[in-house]
N, C-alpha and C positions, 0 to 999 in steps of 0.2 A: 563443785558440778564440770567446770570446765575440764578439768583433769579427766575425768569419767567421758565425757563428749569426746574427747581429741584420742582416748583409747577405743573409745567405738568406733571412730572415725579412720583410724588405722587398722582395727579388725576388719573392717568392712571392704577396707581398700585392698588388705591381703588376700581376703575370700573371693571379691569379685574378679581381681587379678588371675587366680588361680582358676575360677571358674570358669573363667573368658579368656585365658591363655590358651597358648598351643600345647596343649595337652590331651592326647587319646586317652579320657578314662574309661573308655570301652577294653581298652588293651589293659589299663592296669585292673580292671575285674575281671579280666581274662587270666592274667596271672596271677590273681590274689591266691587260689589254692592250686596253682602248678604245681608238680610234684616234685621238680627242682627246688622250688621255694619252701615247698613243705619240707624237704628233706635239710634243707639247710637251717631252717627255723630249728628242727628237732636238733643238729647239731650244734648251735649257738645254746640252745637251752641246757645241753647235757655237758657241755663243757664248762658253761658257766656255774652248773652245779658242783662237776667235778674238779673245777680250780678252786671252789669256795671250799670243798671239803679238806683239799690238799693244804689251802690258806689258813685254816682254822685248825688243823693239827700243827703246823710248822709255828703260827702266831701263839698257841700255849706255851709249845715249849720256848721259843724264844722269850716270851715273857716272865716266862718261870726262869729262865736262865739270867735274865735281867736281873731278878731280886735274889739269885744266889749269892751266898757268902764267896762263892768260888770268883775269884778274880780272871781267869781263864775263861770261863763259861759265861761273864759279863762282859768281858771283852769281843768274844766271838757274837754273842746276840746283840751288843751294842753296832758291830762292823755290818753284820747282816741286812739289821734295821735300816742303818744308815745308808748302805748301800745302793738298796732294792728301793729304798725312796726315792733314793736322790738322782736316779738316772729314768730315763723315761721307757713306758713300757715297751712303745714301739721298737727302742733300742734293744732291750732285752731280749724282745723276742727275733728280732733279725741276728742277735750275737748266737743265741741257741741254736737257730736253724742254719748258721755258717759254721756250726763249733766244727766240721771237717777239717776247716782251714788251718785250724791249730791243734786238733786231735784228728788226725786220718784214721785210726781204729781206737776203740775203745773195749775194755774187757780185762781178763787177768792173764799176763803173758804166760804161756805155757799151759793154762787151763782152758780159755777160751777169749776169741778175740773176733770181732765184727766190724767191718767197715762202718764209718761213723754215719755216713750218709745213707746205709740202710736201716740204722738205729734211729736217726735222729730225723723223722718223718716229720712232717708240716702239724698232725696230730699231737704227738710227741713234746714238739716244740712248743707251740702253745699250752698244752698241759702245763707243763715244768713252766714255761715261762708266767703264765698267768697265775699259776700254784703258788711260787716263788713271791712274785708280787704283792698278793695278797697276804700272804704270810706277813710279810715287812708289815703293811697297814693293820694288819688283826692284830699283829703283839702289841702294837701300841694301844688299840681297844682294850685288850686283855689288861694291860699292864696299868690304865687308867682305874678300871675296874678294880684290881687288887691293891691299886692306893686309896679307891675310895672305901677299903674295909679299914674299922677303925684299927687302930697301932694295939689297943688293948687286946683285940682278939688274937694277934700272934703272943702276947705275953702272956693271957690265960693258958695259949695249948702246951707253951713253954713250961708253964708252971705244974701243969697234970702231967707232966710226961713225952708230950708227943714230940718225936723228931719235925725236924723242918719238914719233910716230904708228907708225913703224915698231917700234919697243922695244914699245907696246901691241899690235900685232895680233902680233907673231912670238914674244914671250919675255912678256910680263906676263899678257896674257887667257887664253892657253893655260893658266897654270899657276892663274890666278886662278876658272876654270870649272870646275876639279876642285875647290873648295871651294862651288862657288855650286850647280852641277846638281842635288845632292840635295835642299837646300831648296827648289827651285824646285818638287820634287814636293809639298810640303807647302803650298805657296803656292797649287798649283793645286788641289788639294782642296780649301781654302780658298774659293777663288773658285767653284767647282761649287756651294757654298750660299750664298754672297753675291749669284750669279747670280740666286737667287729674289726680289731685292729689286727686279729691273727689273718685276716683275708689278705695282709700283706705279704706271708710266707705260705700262700696257697692253699690255707686251711680252708674246707668247703661250709663255710658259714652261711648266713642269711644273707650278706651282705656280698660275699663273694660270688655266691650263686646267682642273685640279681645280677652282677657286673657280668659274669658269664652270659646270662642272656640277653643284654641288651650291648653287648659288643657284636651278638651276632644280627638282632634286629633292629640297631640304633634307636629303640628307645628308651632312652636312657632316664628321661624324667618319669616316664610312666614308671618303670621296674624299681628306680628311686621310692615314688609314692608307695609302690608296694610292702617295700623293704620298711620304711617308716612307720608304714600303719601296723605291720606285724611288730616292732619292737615297742611301740605304744602299747599294743595290745599285751605283752609279756609284761611290759614294765609294771601296767595298768594291775595285772593281775599279783605281780610280787609288792606292791603296794599295798594290796588289800592284805595280803599275810602279814607285811612289816607292820599295820594297823592293829592286827590281830595279836601280833607278837609285843605290840607296847603297849597294850589294854591288858593283855596276861601278866605281865611281868612290873606293870605298873600299877597294880590294884594296891599293894600291901604300901606303897609309896604315898600314894592318893591317902589312901587310909590316914597313915601318918599325919600328913599335913593337916587334915579337918580334925585332927584333936587339939 
């Protein structure tokens, strides 16, 4: 009871502090549906969805390569996961955005070449940076799903004459996805918030657009409250979707546990 009372006191203190603090809530309400804020919200959502799509493709390929009998493929996949999981996302974004300092031009000499600064825009850098980073983490999710499949499934597929690729496509991956898909929802929720780091390279996401507004009107905390509210809304909607996925893919497992 003492712990509950302490929590209630702390929560009440925070709420009263925000309610009585020097925050112009009318300004927050005014900018809640401001066109610039709405554009930033849309950019945040599509960037997260696109980066997750890139990450899923790369993650599946990397996980399959990790389980391949080819040592070169295994080595490349292990290095990819090690590098992108071992460096901060913000560092990766900055490297992509400043790639022109290393490669002034991109393309195929004699066929087509373009200036890197024209190709690596904030949008491109954000999509590639977040997508590659997600792929490294998703590869571990997929690999854990593949490891969860009984080894007898591999042997059975081999016994009936299936190749390694056929066994993966027809038997292993469908069973692994049952384990992998629910955690992907949690990964996407994390990505929705991680995408705010793209604001540092000039991508016009929700946070960046809120910053652009408060740089002009000096209503810093008011605009941060607007951005925070929209992040909560989007994450809450994604959480509902995640819960639905967990129920959908956990039904068979729950039934097995009741036996």
